[in-house]
N, C-alpha and C positions, 0 to 999 in steps of 0.2 A: 675714396675721398677725392682723389685726383679728378675723376669724372665730374663730381659735384663741383669742385673748385674750377674746373674748366669753364664752367657757365660764366664766370665773371667776365671772361674774354670773348666768349663766342655765342652766347644765347641772345638773339635779337630781342627777345621779350623783356630782358633785364639789362642788357648792355648800355642803353642810354643812361638809366638810372645809376648803374654802377660807376660809369665814367663820370657822370655829374657829381656823385658822392665823392669819389676819388679826387677829383679836380678841386672840389670844395675843401677836402681835407688838406691837400697840398698847400693851398691858400692859407688855411688856418696855421699849418706848421710854420711856413715861410715868414708869416707876419707876427709869430710869437716873439715876444721879447725875452732875451736872456736876462734872468734875475740876478746874475752876478755882474755883468758888464754893461747891461742896459741896452744892448744892440739888438736890433731885429735879427732873427735867425738868418734871414736872406741877405743880411749885410755883414754878418759875423765871420771874420777871417779865422776864428777858432774851429769852425766847422770845415773839415777837409773835403769831404765829398758827400753827395747825396745819392742814395741808391733808390731808384724808382721801384724795384721789385727784387726780392731775394728768391732766386730760383723759380721764376714764373713757370711752373711746370703746366703743360696742357696736354691731355691724351687724345688728340685728334689726328693722329697720323702725322705726315709731312706737312699737312696744311696748319698744324698747330703752331709750328715756328713763324709762319707768315702771320698767323692771327696775333701772337704775342708781339711780334715785331712792330705790327700796325699799332698795337695798344701802347707800347713803348714809345714810338714816335709821337702819337697824339699826346701823351703825357709829358714827354720831354718838351714839346713845344709850349705847352702851358707853363711848366716849370721855368723854362728860360724866359717867358715873358715877364715872370714875376721877379726873378732873382738874377743878379749880374753874374753869379757863380758859374763858370763854364768847365769845371773839372769833369773829365770824362769818366762817366760810370761805366763799368764793364762788368759783364756777368757771364757765367758759363753754365750751360745746361747740357747734360749728357756729353761732357767733353767738348761741346762746340761753343765758340765764341760767337754768340748769336745776336748781341745787341750792344754795338758800339755806337755811341750817341754823339760822337764829334761832328758828324755831317748833318745833324738834325737842327733845324732852326738857326743855323749859323751862316748859311749861304744865301 
């Protein structure tokens, strides 16, 4: 399964389409209106943090971390263009803190 899922981040024949669909989905979620308070999700202080990916595992050796980091950087830039929220999403994979986004799109 992990080898198949790794294609999302690394297969050049599908990566552009996957990234485009992912960015489109980000836009849909962030511009959704909260049915309880009427605020757009991107402006809603009730939402504490956004997580770009939950355990983005990729089985391509040491290069896998670089590939996932690149995907996270690209996605975080899109995310931060749409929303004001700058909470730092962190994630761990195999015990390594591999994607801190505080330095992405803010300098």
